[in-house]
Biopython code that builds the backbone (N, CA, C, O; Angstrom):
import numpy as np
from Bio.PDB.StructureBuilder import StructureBuilder

atoms = [
    (1, "UNK", "N", (10.221, -11.201, 9.172)),
    (1, "UNK", "CA", (10.987, -11.560, 8.005)),
    (1, "UNK", "C", (12.407, -11.910, 8.441)),
    (1, "UNK", "O", (13.051, -11.126, 9.139)),
    (2, "UNK", "N", (12.891, -13.060, 8.042)),
    (2, "UNK", "CA", (14.223, -13.502, 8.445)),
    (2, "UNK", "C", (15.304, -12.822, 7.600)),
    (2, "UNK", "O", (15.035, -12.232, 6.554)),
    (3, "UNK", "N", (16.509, -12.929, 8.090)),
    (3, "UNK", "CA", (17.630, -12.360, 7.336)),
    (3, "UNK", "C", (17.760, -13.034, 5.970)),
    (3, "UNK", "O", (18.047, -12.369, 4.975)),
    (4, "UNK", "N", (17.551, -14.346, 5.921)),
    (4, "UNK", "CA", (17.633, -15.063, 4.641)),
    (4, "UNK", "C", (16.566, -14.570, 3.673)),
    (4, "UNK", "O", (16.835, -14.414, 2.482)),
    (5, "UNK", "N", (15.352, -14.324, 4.175)),
    (5, "UNK", "CA", (14.294, -13.790, 3.316)),
    (5, "UNK", "C", (14.702, -12.451, 2.730)),
    (5, "UNK", "O", (14.533, -12.205, 1.535)),
    (6, "UNK", "N", (15.243, -11.586, 3.582)),
    (6, "UNK", "CA", (15.686, -10.270, 3.133)),
    (6, "UNK", "C", (16.810, -10.398, 2.110)),
    (6, "UNK", "O", (16.808, -9.704, 1.093)),
    (7, "UNK", "N", (17.765, -11.279, 2.376)),
    (7, "UNK", "CA", (18.865, -11.494, 1.438)),
    (7, "UNK", "C", (18.345, -11.979, 0.089)),
    (7, "UNK", "O", (18.827, -11.544, -0.957)),
    (8, "UNK", "N", (17.364, -12.878, 0.109)),
    (8, "UNK", "CA", (16.786, -13.393, -1.144)),
    (8, "UNK", "C", (16.112, -12.280, -1.943)),
    (8, "UNK", "O", (16.210, -12.245, -3.170)),
    (9, "UNK", "N", (15.437, -11.383, -1.255)),
    (9, "UNK", "CA", (14.761, -10.271, -1.938)),
    (9, "UNK", "C", (15.788, -9.349, -2.585)),
    (9, "UNK", "O", (15.649, -8.989, -3.754)),
    (10, "UNK", "N", (16.823, -8.965, -1.828)),
    (10, "UNK", "CA", (17.861, -8.078, -2.380)),
    (10, "UNK", "C", (18.565, -8.748, -3.552)),
    (10, "UNK", "O", (18.869, -8.088, -4.545)),
    (11, "UNK", "N", (18.828, -10.046, -3.453)),
    (11, "UNK", "CA", (19.465, -10.783, -4.551)),
    (11, "UNK", "C", (18.571, -10.734, -5.787)),
    (11, "UNK", "O", (19.049, -10.501, -6.897)),
    (12, "UNK", "N", (17.296, -10.950, -5.593)),
    (12, "UNK", "CA", (16.358, -10.930, -6.717)),
    (12, "UNK", "C", (16.294, -9.546, -7.355)),
    (12, "UNK", "O", (16.247, -9.436, -8.580)),
    (13, "UNK", "N", (16.292, -8.505, -6.555)),
    (13, "UNK", "CA", (16.184, -7.146, -7.073)),
    (13, "UNK", "C", (17.475, -6.642, -7.703)),
    (13, "UNK", "O", (17.459, -5.654, -8.437)),
    (14, "UNK", "N", (18.587, -7.304, -7.427)),
    (14, "UNK", "CA", (19.888, -6.846, -7.916)),
    (14, "UNK", "C", (20.039, -7.012, -9.432)),
    (14, "UNK", "O", (20.882, -6.354, -10.041)),
    (15, "UNK", "N", (19.257, -7.857, -10.027)),
    (15, "UNK", "CA", (19.417, -8.145, -11.453)),
    (15, "UNK", "C", (18.410, -7.337, -12.290)),
    (15, "UNK", "O", (17.216, -7.354, -11.991)),
    (16, "UNK", "N", (18.871, -6.637, -13.327)),
    (16, "UNK", "CA", (17.953, -5.819, -14.134)),
    (16, "UNK", "C", (16.892, -6.642, -14.880)),
    (16, "UNK", "O", (15.778, -6.159, -15.080)),
    (17, "UNK", "N", (17.211, -7.851, -15.285)),
    (17, "UNK", "CA", (16.207, -8.680, -15.958)),
    (17, "UNK", "C", (15.090, -9.044, -14.993)),
    (17, "UNK", "O", (13.916, -9.024, -15.362)),
    (18, "UNK", "N", (15.447, -9.374, -13.769)),
    (18, "UNK", "CA", (14.411, -9.717, -12.780)),
    (18, "UNK", "C", (13.553, -8.496, -12.447)),
    (18, "UNK", "O", (12.343, -8.618, -12.257)),
    (19, "UNK", "N", (14.176, -7.330, -12.379)),
    (19, "UNK", "CA", (13.382, -6.110, -12.143)),
    (19, "UNK", "C", (12.437, -5.863, -13.318)),
    (19, "UNK", "O", (11.301, -5.431, -13.121)),
    (20, "UNK", "N", (12.901, -6.135, -14.532)),
    (20, "UNK", "CA", (12.044, -5.970, -15.714)),
    (20, "UNK", "C", (10.868, -6.951, -15.673)),
    (20, "UNK", "O", (9.752, -6.602, -16.056)),
    (21, "UNK", "N", (11.116, -8.154, -15.216)),
    (21, "UNK", "CA", (10.022, -9.135, -15.075)),
    (21, "UNK", "C", (9.005, -8.635, -14.055)),
    (21, "UNK", "O", (7.800, -8.733, -14.283)),
    (22, "UNK", "N", (9.479, -8.103, -12.941)),
    (22, "UNK", "CA", (8.556, -7.550, -11.940)),
    (22, "UNK", "C", (7.755, -6.394, -12.524)),
    (22, "UNK", "O", (6.565, -6.257, -12.241)),
    (23, "UNK", "N", (8.405, -5.560, -13.340)),
    (23, "UNK", "CA", (7.684, -4.460, -13.992)),
    (23, "UNK", "C", (6.586, -4.989, -14.909)),
    (23, "UNK", "O", (5.489, -4.431, -14.949)),
    (24, "UNK", "N", (6.873, -6.057, -15.643)),
    (24, "UNK", "CA", (5.846, -6.668, -16.498)),
    (24, "UNK", "C", (4.661, -7.156, -15.677)),
    (24, "UNK", "O", (3.503, -6.962, -16.050)),
    (25, "UNK", "N", (4.971, -7.788, -14.560)),
    (25, "UNK", "CA", (3.912, -8.366, -13.726)),
    (25, "UNK", "C", (3.135, -7.307, -12.953)),
    (25, "UNK", "O", (2.035, -7.573, -12.468)),
    (26, "UNK", "N", (3.697, -6.118, -12.837)),
    (26, "UNK", "CA", (2.986, -5.028, -12.168)),
    (26, "UNK", "C", (1.700, -4.700, -12.922)),
    (26, "UNK", "O", (0.716, -4.267, -12.323)),
    (27, "UNK", "N", (1.713, -4.908, -14.232)),
    (27, "UNK", "CA", (0.533, -4.638, -15.054)),
    (27, "UNK", "C", (-0.515, -5.744, -14.982)),
    (27, "UNK", "O", (-1.608, -5.600, -15.529)),
    (28, "UNK", "N", (-0.186, -6.847, -14.310)),
    (28, "UNK", "CA", (-1.132, -7.947, -14.164)),
    (28, "UNK", "C", (-0.460, -9.283, -14.416)),
    (28, "UNK", "O", (0.647, -9.337, -14.953)),
    (29, "UNK", "N", (-1.129, -10.365, -14.028)),
    (29, "UNK", "CA", (-0.563, -11.710, -14.215)),
    (29, "UNK", "C", (-0.253, -11.991, -15.682)),
    (29, "UNK", "O", (-0.933, -11.516, -16.591)),
    (30, "UNK", "N", (0.802, -12.782, -15.876)),
    (30, "UNK", "CA", (1.223, -13.142, -17.235)),
    (30, "UNK", "C", (1.558, -14.634, -17.282)),
    (30, "UNK", "O", (2.071, -15.203, -16.318)),
    (31, "UNK", "N", (1.258, -15.247, -18.419)),
    (31, "UNK", "CA", (1.693, -16.609, -18.649)),
    (31, "UNK", "C", (3.209, -16.599, -18.818)),
    (31, "UNK", "O", (3.790, -15.600, -19.242)),
    (32, "UNK", "N", (3.829, -17.703, -18.485)),
    (32, "UNK", "CA", (5.281, -17.797, -18.615)),
    (32, "UNK", "C", (5.716, -17.509, -20.047)),
    (32, "UNK", "O", (6.722, -16.832, -20.257)),
    (33, "UNK", "N", (4.980, -18.006, -21.033)),
    (33, "UNK", "CA", (5.367, -17.758, -22.428)),
    (33, "UNK", "C", (5.293, -16.268, -22.770)),
    (33, "UNK", "O", (6.095, -15.786, -23.570)),
    (34, "UNK", "N", (4.358, -15.539, -22.188)),
    (34, "UNK", "CA", (4.277, -14.094, -22.428)),
    (34, "UNK", "C", (5.525, -13.390, -21.886)),
    (34, "UNK", "O", (6.041, -12.457, -22.502)),
    (35, "UNK", "N", (5.996, -13.847, -20.736)),
    (35, "UNK", "CA", (7.208, -13.268, -20.148)),
    (35, "UNK", "C", (8.418, -13.605, -21.008)),
    (35, "UNK", "O", (9.239, -12.736, -21.300)),
    (36, "UNK", "N", (8.527, -14.864, -21.412)),
    (36, "UNK", "CA", (9.649, -15.295, -22.256)),
    (36, "UNK", "C", (9.692, -14.466, -23.544)),
    (36, "UNK", "O", (10.769, -14.069, -23.990)),
    (37, "UNK", "N", (8.540, -14.209, -24.132)),
    (37, "UNK", "CA", (8.475, -13.448, -25.384)),
    (37, "UNK", "C", (9.010, -12.020, -25.232)),
    (37, "UNK", "O", (9.441, -11.418, -26.216)),
    (38, "UNK", "N", (8.987, -11.484, -24.039)),
    (38, "UNK", "CA", (9.465, -10.118, -23.796)),
    (38, "UNK", "C", (10.990, -10.018, -23.711)),
    (38, "UNK", "O", (11.542, -8.919, -23.664)),
    (39, "UNK", "N", (11.662, -11.161, -23.692)),
    (39, "UNK", "CA", (13.119, -11.204, -23.559)),
    (39, "UNK", "C", (13.724, -12.037, -24.690)),
    (39, "UNK", "O", (14.202, -13.146, -24.453)),
    (40, "UNK", "N", (13.706, -11.512, -25.913)),
    (40, "UNK", "CA", (14.171, -12.291, -27.068)),
    (40, "UNK", "C", (15.668, -12.628, -27.013)),
    (40, "UNK", "O", (16.113, -13.558, -27.686)),
    (41, "UNK", "N", (16.434, -11.896, -26.232)),
    (41, "UNK", "CA", (17.869, -12.175, -26.126)),
    (41, "UNK", "C", (18.179, -13.295, -25.139)),
    (41, "UNK", "O", (19.324, -13.737, -25.040)),
    (42, "UNK", "N", (17.163, -13.754, -24.409)),
    (42, "UNK", "CA", (17.358, -14.829, -23.432)),
    (42, "UNK", "C", (16.646, -16.093, -23.899)),
    (42, "UNK", "O", (15.637, -16.038, -24.602)),
    (43, "UNK", "N", (17.188, -17.215, -23.496)),
    (43, "UNK", "CA", (16.508, -18.481, -23.779)),
    (43, "UNK", "C", (15.338, -18.641, -22.806)),
    (43, "UNK", "O", (15.269, -17.969, -21.777)),
    (44, "UNK", "N", (14.442, -19.527, -23.148)),
    (44, "UNK", "CA", (13.329, -19.841, -22.237)),
    (44, "UNK", "C", (13.893, -20.307, -20.889)),
    (44, "UNK", "O", (13.393, -19.930, -19.830)),
    (45, "UNK", "N", (14.943, -21.131, -20.951)),
    (45, "UNK", "CA", (15.573, -21.627, -19.732)),
    (45, "UNK", "C", (16.117, -20.460, -18.891)),
    (45, "UNK", "O", (15.986, -20.465, -17.667)),
    (46, "UNK", "N", (16.721, -19.474, -19.540)),
    (46, "UNK", "CA", (17.256, -18.314, -18.819)),
    (46, "UNK", "C", (16.162, -17.536, -18.099)),
    (46, "UNK", "O", (16.323, -17.146, -16.942)),
    (47, "UNK", "N", (15.052, -17.314, -18.792)),
    (47, "UNK", "CA", (13.925, -16.611, -18.161)),
    (47, "UNK", "C", (13.367, -17.424, -17.010)),
    (47, "UNK", "O", (13.014, -16.871, -15.968)),
    (48, "UNK", "N", (13.286, -18.732, -17.191)),
    (48, "UNK", "CA", (12.778, -19.606, -16.129)),
    (48, "UNK", "C", (13.669, -19.537, -14.883)),
    (48, "UNK", "O", (13.168, -19.566, -13.759)),
    (49, "UNK", "N", (14.979, -19.445, -15.080)),
    (49, "UNK", "CA", (15.896, -19.319, -13.942)),
    (49, "UNK", "C", (15.625, -18.021, -13.186)),
    (49, "UNK", "O", (15.629, -18.002, -11.955)),
    (50, "UNK", "N", (15.388, -16.937, -13.926)),
    (50, "UNK", "CA", (15.065, -15.663, -13.278)),
    (50, "UNK", "C", (13.750, -15.768, -12.502)),
    (50, "UNK", "O", (13.638, -15.259, -11.387)),
    (51, "UNK", "N", (12.764, -16.427, -13.097)),
    (51, "UNK", "CA", (11.489, -16.618, -12.397)),
    (51, "UNK", "C", (11.668, -17.462, -11.138)),
    (51, "UNK", "O", (11.018, -17.210, -10.124)),
    (52, "UNK", "N", (12.541, -18.454, -11.198)),
    (52, "UNK", "CA", (12.817, -19.271, -10.005)),
    (52, "UNK", "C", (13.389, -18.431, -8.874)),
    (52, "UNK", "O", (13.007, -18.608, -7.717)),
    (53, "UNK", "N", (14.302, -17.517, -9.196)),
    (53, "UNK", "CA", (14.883, -16.641, -8.171)),
    (53, "UNK", "C", (13.794, -15.742, -7.583)),
    (53, "UNK", "O", (13.736, -15.540, -6.370)),
    (54, "UNK", "N", (12.939, -15.210, -8.444)),
    (54, "UNK", "CA", (11.850, -14.349, -7.973)),
    (54, "UNK", "C", (10.854, -15.129, -7.116)),
    (54, "UNK", "O", (10.334, -14.598, -6.134)),
    (55, "UNK", "N", (10.587, -16.373, -7.477)),
    (55, "UNK", "CA", (9.702, -17.209, -6.659)),
    (55, "UNK", "C", (10.336, -17.509, -5.311)),
    (55, "UNK", "O", (9.665, -17.456, -4.280)),
    (56, "UNK", "N", (11.618, -17.821, -5.316)),
    (56, "UNK", "CA", (12.325, -18.114, -4.055)),
    (56, "UNK", "C", (12.287, -16.921, -3.110)),
    (56, "UNK", "O", (12.246, -17.085, -1.891)),
    (57, "UNK", "N", (12.301, -15.730, -3.676)),
    (57, "UNK", "CA", (12.234, -14.509, -2.867)),
    (57, "UNK", "C", (10.787, -14.136, -2.530)),
    (57, "UNK", "O", (10.541, -13.124, -1.874)),
    (58, "UNK", "N", (9.840, -14.947, -2.977)),
    (58, "UNK", "CA", (8.409, -14.723, -2.752)),
    (58, "UNK", "C", (7.891, -13.472, -3.453)),
    (58, "UNK", "O", (6.837, -12.955, -3.083)),
    (59, "UNK", "N", (8.614, -12.976, -4.459)),
    (59, "UNK", "CA", (8.176, -11.801, -5.205)),
    (59, "UNK", "C", (7.223, -12.156, -6.337)),
    (59, "UNK", "O", (6.488, -11.301, -6.833)),
    (60, "UNK", "N", (7.239, -13.420, -6.741)),
    (60, "UNK", "CA", (6.347, -13.907, -7.793)),
    (60, "UNK", "C", (5.653, -15.163, -7.287)),
    (60, "UNK", "O", (6.270, -16.049, -6.694)),
    (61, "UNK", "N", (4.348, -15.209, -7.541)),
    (61, "UNK", "CA", (3.566, -16.411, -7.254)),
    (61, "UNK", "C", (3.164, -17.023, -8.587)),
    (61, "UNK", "O", (2.812, -16.310, -9.526)),
    (62, "UNK", "N", (3.217, -18.338, -8.662)),
    (62, "UNK", "CA", (2.881, -19.034, -9.899)),
    (62, "UNK", "C", (1.827, -20.085, -9.604)),
    (62, "UNK", "O", (1.925, -20.847, -8.642)),
    (63, "UNK", "N", (0.821, -20.103, -10.457)),
    (63, "UNK", "CA", (-0.210, -21.135, -10.346)),
    (63, "UNK", "C", (-0.358, -21.802, -11.705)),
    (63, "UNK", "O", (-0.109, -21.190, -12.744)),
    (64, "UNK", "N", (-0.762, -23.049, -11.682)),
    (64, "UNK", "CA", (-0.941, -23.804, -12.925)),
    (64, "UNK", "C", (-2.409, -23.871, -13.284)),
    (64, "UNK", "O", (-3.272, -24.090, -12.434)),
    (65, "UNK", "N", (-2.666, -23.678, -14.558)),
    (65, "UNK", "CA", (-4.005, -23.888, -15.120)),
    (65, "UNK", "C", (-3.819, -24.856, -16.279)),
    (65, "UNK", "O", (-3.566, -24.451, -17.414)),
    (66, "UNK", "N", (-3.948, -26.122, -15.977)),
    (66, "UNK", "CA", (-3.645, -27.145, -16.978)),
    (66, "UNK", "C", (-2.148, -27.138, -17.243)),
    (66, "UNK", "O", (-1.347, -27.297, -16.322)),
    (67, "UNK", "N", (-1.777, -26.956, -18.495)),
    (67, "UNK", "CA", (-0.356, -26.926, -18.856)),
    (67, "UNK", "C", (0.212, -25.514, -18.834)),
    (67, "UNK", "O", (1.404, -25.323, -19.074)),
    (68, "UNK", "N", (-0.614, -24.539, -18.552)),
    (68, "UNK", "CA", (-0.205, -23.131, -18.561)),
    (68, "UNK", "C", (0.141, -22.695, -17.142)),
    (68, "UNK", "O", (-0.568, -23.013, -16.187)),
    (69, "UNK", "N", (1.248, -21.958, -17.023)),
    (69, "UNK", "CA", (1.632, -21.406, -15.717)),
    (69, "UNK", "C", (1.402, -19.895, -15.743)),
    (69, "UNK", "O", (1.874, -19.190, -16.635)),
    (70, "UNK", "N", (0.670, -19.426, -14.748)),
    (70, "UNK", "CA", (0.350, -18.004, -14.628)),
    (70, "UNK", "C", (1.189, -17.425, -13.491)),
    (70, "UNK", "O", (1.166, -17.933, -12.370)),
    (71, "UNK", "N", (1.926, -16.362, -13.790)),
    (71, "UNK", "CA", (2.798, -15.710, -12.814)),
    (71, "UNK", "C", (2.200, -14.369, -12.431)),
    (71, "UNK", "O", (1.714, -13.627, -13.285)),
    (72, "UNK", "N", (2.239, -14.065, -11.146)),
    (72, "UNK", "CA", (1.729, -12.777, -10.687)),
    (72, "UNK", "C", (2.678, -12.185, -9.646)),
    (72, "UNK", "O", (3.402, -12.897, -8.951)),
    (73, "UNK", "N", (2.645, -10.880, -9.569)),
    (73, "UNK", "CA", (3.484, -10.141, -8.638)),
    (73, "UNK", "C", (2.960, -10.304, -7.214)),
    (73, "UNK", "O", (1.754, -10.238, -6.978)),
    (74, "UNK", "N", (3.857, -10.514, -6.286)),
    (74, "UNK", "CA", (3.527, -10.507, -4.863)),
    (74, "UNK", "C", (4.306, -9.344, -4.249)),
    (74, "UNK", "O", (5.499, -9.474, -3.974)),
    (75, "UNK", "N", (3.648, -8.228, -4.037)),
    (75, "UNK", "CA", (4.329, -7.017, -3.579)),
    (75, "UNK", "C", (4.579, -6.993, -2.072)),
    (75, "UNK", "O", (5.304, -6.121, -1.593)),
    (76, "UNK", "N", (4.010, -7.912, -1.322)),
    (76, "UNK", "CA", (4.157, -7.889, 0.138)),
    (76, "UNK", "C", (5.624, -7.903, 0.583)),
    (76, "UNK", "O", (5.984, -7.117, 1.459)),
    (77, "UNK", "N", (6.484, -8.755, 0.023)),
    (77, "UNK", "CA", (7.888, -8.713, 0.450)),
    (77, "UNK", "C", (8.567, -7.379, 0.141)),
    (77, "UNK", "O", (9.457, -6.950, 0.876)),
    (78, "UNK", "N", (8.153, -6.726, -0.942)),
    (78, "UNK", "CA", (8.715, -5.405, -1.257)),
    (78, "UNK", "C", (8.327, -4.394, -0.185)),
    (78, "UNK", "O", (9.142, -3.569, 0.229)),
    (79, "UNK", "N", (7.079, -4.467, 0.259)),
    (79, "UNK", "CA", (6.623, -3.576, 1.324)),
    (79, "UNK", "C", (7.435, -3.813, 2.597)),
    (79, "UNK", "O", (7.810, -2.865, 3.287)),
    (80, "UNK", "N", (7.703, -5.074, 2.901)),
    (80, "UNK", "CA", (8.507, -5.400, 4.082)),
    (80, "UNK", "C", (9.910, -4.815, 3.979)),
    (80, "UNK", "O", (10.441, -4.294, 4.960)),
    (81, "UNK", "N", (10.514, -4.900, 2.794)),
    (81, "UNK", "CA", (11.851, -4.343, 2.597)),
    (81, "UNK", "C", (11.820, -2.825, 2.756)),
    (81, "UNK", "O", (12.706, -2.241, 3.381)),
    (82, "UNK", "N", (10.810, -2.201, 2.195)),
    (82, "UNK", "CA", (10.697, -0.746, 2.312)),
    (82, "UNK", "C", (10.567, -0.341, 3.774)),
    (82, "UNK", "O", (11.251, 0.575, 4.231)),
    (83, "UNK", "N", (9.698, -1.014, 4.500)),
    (83, "UNK", "CA", (9.517, -0.682, 5.912)),
    (83, "UNK", "C", (10.777, -0.945, 6.720)),
    (83, "UNK", "O", (11.126, -0.162, 7.604)),
    (84, "UNK", "N", (11.459, -2.041, 6.420)),
    (84, "UNK", "CA", (12.632, -2.441, 7.203)),
    (84, "UNK", "C", (13.868, -1.620, 6.877)),
    (84, "UNK", "O", (14.619, -1.254, 7.780)),
    (85, "UNK", "N", (14.092, -1.324, 5.599)),
    (85, "UNK", "CA", (15.338, -0.693, 5.198)),
    (85, "UNK", "C", (15.162, 0.747, 4.747)),
    (85, "UNK", "O", (15.815, 1.648, 5.273)),
    (86, "UNK", "N", (14.312, 0.961, 3.807)),
    (86, "UNK", "CA", (14.199, 2.296, 3.218)),
    (86, "UNK", "C", (13.539, 3.257, 4.184)),
    (86, "UNK", "O", (13.936, 4.418, 4.270)),
    (87, "UNK", "N", (12.535, 2.790, 4.912)),
    (87, "UNK", "CA", (11.840, 3.647, 5.868)),
    (87, "UNK", "C", (12.760, 4.229, 6.926)),
    (87, "UNK", "O", (12.550, 5.353, 7.382)),
    (88, "UNK", "N", (13.775, 3.475, 7.318)),
    (88, "UNK", "CA", (14.720, 3.961, 8.325)),
    (88, "UNK", "C", (15.446, 5.222, 7.873)),
    (88, "UNK", "O", (15.773, 6.086, 8.687)),
    (89, "UNK", "N", (15.692, 5.321, 6.579)),
    (89, "UNK", "CA", (16.499, 6.414, 6.045)),
    (89, "UNK", "C", (15.662, 7.545, 5.461)),
    (89, "UNK", "O", (16.201, 8.562, 5.024)),
    (90, "UNK", "N", (14.368, 7.369, 5.455)),
    (90, "UNK", "CA", (13.483, 8.363, 4.861)),
    (90, "UNK", "C", (13.609, 9.728, 5.545)),
    (90, "UNK", "O", (13.689, 10.752, 4.867)),
    (91, "UNK", "N", (13.627, 9.748, 6.866)),
    (91, "UNK", "CA", (13.738, 11.016, 7.584)),
    (91, "UNK", "C", (15.074, 11.693, 7.278)),
    (91, "UNK", "O", (15.132, 12.912, 7.120)),
    (92, "UNK", "N", (16.147, 10.901, 7.197)),
    (92, "UNK", "CA", (17.461, 11.459, 6.871)),
    (92, "UNK", "C", (17.425, 12.164, 5.521)),
    (92, "UNK", "O", (17.883, 13.300, 5.391)),
    (93, "UNK", "N", (16.873, 11.478, 4.510)),
    (93, "UNK", "CA", (16.842, 12.059, 3.175)),
    (93, "UNK", "C", (15.901, 13.244, 3.110)),
    (93, "UNK", "O", (16.190, 14.222, 2.421)),
    (94, "UNK", "N", (14.799, 13.179, 3.803)),
    (94, "UNK", "CA", (13.871, 14.312, 3.815)),
    (94, "UNK", "C", (14.552, 15.534, 4.413)),
    (94, "UNK", "O", (14.439, 16.629, 3.862)),
    (95, "UNK", "N", (15.259, 15.370, 5.532)),
    (95, "UNK", "CA", (15.972, 16.490, 6.144)),
    (95, "UNK", "C", (17.065, 17.015, 5.226)),
    (95, "UNK", "O", (17.249, 18.227, 5.116)),
    (96, "UNK", "N", (17.786, 16.127, 4.572)),
    (96, "UNK", "CA", (18.849, 16.543, 3.649)),
    (96, "UNK", "C", (18.271, 17.346, 2.487)),
    (96, "UNK", "O", (18.826, 18.374, 2.100)),
    (97, "UNK", "N", (17.158, 16.874, 1.936)),
    (97, "UNK", "CA", (16.539, 17.588, 0.823)),
    (97, "UNK", "C", (16.019, 18.952, 1.255)),
    (97, "UNK", "O", (16.102, 19.918, 0.497)),
    (98, "UNK", "N", (15.480, 19.037, 2.478)),
    (98, "UNK", "CA", (15.023, 20.331, 2.975)),
    (98, "UNK", "C", (16.189, 21.308, 3.130)),
    (98, "UNK", "O", (16.054, 22.489, 2.808)),
    (99, "UNK", "N", (17.338, 20.820, 3.622)),
    (99, "UNK", "CA", (18.519, 21.684, 3.750)),
    (99, "UNK", "C", (18.997, 22.149, 2.374)),
    (99, "UNK", "O", (19.382, 23.308, 2.220)),
    (100, "UNK", "N", (18.979, 21.280, 1.387)),
    (100, "UNK", "CA", (19.377, 21.663, 0.033)),
    (100, "UNK", "C", (18.440, 22.741, -0.496)),
    (100, "UNK", "O", (18.882, 23.743, -1.058)),
    (101, "UNK", "N", (17.134, 22.521, -0.308)),
    (101, "UNK", "CA", (16.160, 23.517, -0.761)),
    (101, "UNK", "C", (16.388, 24.854, -0.081)),
    (101, "UNK", "O", (16.395, 25.896, -0.736)),
    (102, "UNK", "N", (16.578, 24.828, 1.245)),
    (102, "UNK", "CA", (16.804, 26.067, 1.982)),
    (102, "UNK", "C", (18.057, 26.782, 1.499)),
    (102, "UNK", "O", (18.050, 28.002, 1.331)),
    (103, "UNK", "N", (19.135, 26.035, 1.273)),
    (103, "UNK", "CA", (20.377, 26.631, 0.781)),
    (103, "UNK", "C", (20.191, 27.226, -0.609)),
    (103, "UNK", "O", (20.709, 28.305, -0.897)),
    (104, "UNK", "N", (19.454, 26.528, -1.475)),
    (104, "UNK", "CA", (19.212, 27.028, -2.827)),
    (104, "UNK", "C", (18.362, 28.295, -2.796)),
    (104, "UNK", "O", (18.633, 29.241, -3.536)),
    (105, "UNK", "N", (17.342, 28.320, -1.950)),
    (105, "UNK", "CA", (16.505, 29.522, -1.840)),
    (105, "UNK", "C", (17.299, 30.692, -1.281)),
    (105, "UNK", "O", (17.135, 31.826, -1.730)),
    (106, "UNK", "N", (18.154, 30.424, -0.309)),
    (106, "UNK", "CA", (18.990, 31.468, 0.274)),
    (106, "UNK", "C", (19.963, 32.025, -0.770)),
    (106, "UNK", "O", (20.147, 33.238, -0.872)),
    (107, "UNK", "N", (20.581, 31.133, -1.538)),
    (107, "UNK", "CA", (21.516, 31.564, -2.579)),
    (107, "UNK", "C", (20.795, 32.357, -3.665)),
    (107, "UNK", "O", (21.348, 33.324, -4.190)),
    (108, "UNK", "N", (19.584, 31.967, -4.006)),
    (108, "UNK", "CA", (18.821, 32.685, -5.027)),
    (108, "UNK", "C", (18.396, 34.055, -4.532)),
    (108, "UNK", "O", (18.287, 34.986, -5.330)),
    (109, "UNK", "N", (18.155, 34.202, -3.245)),
    (109, "UNK", "CA", (17.714, 35.476, -2.687)),
    (109, "UNK", "C", (18.857, 36.489, -2.577)),
    (109, "UNK", "O", (18.602, 37.692, -2.631)),
    (110, "UNK", "N", (20.097, 36.044, -2.427)),
    (110, "UNK", "CA", (21.240, 36.951, -2.264)),
    (110, "UNK", "C", (21.442, 37.870, -3.461)),
    (110, "UNK", "O", (21.621, 39.068, -3.243)),
    (111, "UNK", "N", (21.429, 37.407, -4.705)),
    (111, "UNK", "CA", (21.602, 38.333, -5.830)),
    (111, "UNK", "C", (20.487, 39.365, -5.902)),
    (111, "UNK", "O", (20.733, 40.505, -6.296)),
    (112, "UNK", "N", (19.276, 38.994, -5.533)),
    (112, "UNK", "CA", (18.165, 39.945, -5.553)),
    (112, "UNK", "C", (18.375, 41.038, -4.512)),
    (112, "UNK", "O", (18.090, 42.207, -4.773)),
    (113, "UNK", "N", (18.869, 40.668, -3.338)),
    (113, "UNK", "CA", (19.122, 41.650, -2.284)),
    (113, "UNK", "C", (20.197, 42.628, -2.730)),
    (113, "UNK", "O", (20.083, 43.818, -2.439)),
    (114, "UNK", "N", (21.231, 42.180, -3.421)),
    (114, "UNK", "CA", (22.287, 43.050, -3.915)),
    (114, "UNK", "C", (21.755, 43.999, -4.955)),
    (114, "UNK", "O", (22.148, 45.165, -4.967)),
    (115, "UNK", "N", (20.866, 43.546, -5.840)),
    (115, "UNK", "CA", (20.294, 44.404, -6.884)),
    (115, "UNK", "C", (19.441, 45.502, -6.274)),
    (115, "UNK", "O", (19.436, 46.631, -6.766)),
    (116, "UNK", "N", (18.720, 45.182, -5.206)),
    (116, "UNK", "CA", (17.840, 46.189, -4.578)),
    (116, "UNK", "C", (18.665, 47.307, -3.946)),
    (116, "UNK", "O", (18.251, 48.466, -3.962)),
    (117, "UNK", "N", (19.829, 46.969, -3.392)),
    (117, "UNK", "CA", (20.682, 47.973, -2.744)),
    (117, "UNK", "C", (21.370, 48.850, -3.787)),
    (117, "UNK", "O", (21.617, 50.029, -3.534)),
    (118, "UNK", "N", (21.679, 48.293, -4.949)),
    (118, "UNK", "CA", (22.494, 48.961, -5.954)),
    (118, "UNK", "C", (21.759, 49.918, -6.759)),
    (118, "UNK", "O", (22.334, 50.550, -7.646)),
]
sb = StructureBuilder()
sb.init_structure("model")
sb.init_model(0)
sb.init_chain("A")
sb.init_seg("    ")
for serial, (resi, resn, name, xyz) in enumerate(atoms, 1):
    if name == "N":
        sb.init_residue(resn, " ", resi, " ")
    sb.init_atom(name, np.array(xyz, "f"), 0.0, 1.0, " ", f" {name:<3s}", serial, name[0])
structure = sb.get_structure()
């Protein structure tokens, strides 16, 4: 995956409307009009621009069936981003969470130890 591909994915994910479109497509392919109907505050043109960004990032695939366009989620680029970026930090966060848990358990045990002595 090139740097430009990665940049396109992050750009696409940065917008809440585009994330909402991806959430819609997670449930299965949708016609463009079905997607437009889910965003009454946006024009058809506005939704189409968001779909163009998602297509450019390869997060959405579109096929034509006559005059109807069917959009579907392509999760492969998301997996690549997770492996490339998020996976690197997973061990760090896991260790941090374990330290927090250990500290919380230790703090919870201290009042009990004081009560037993008293």
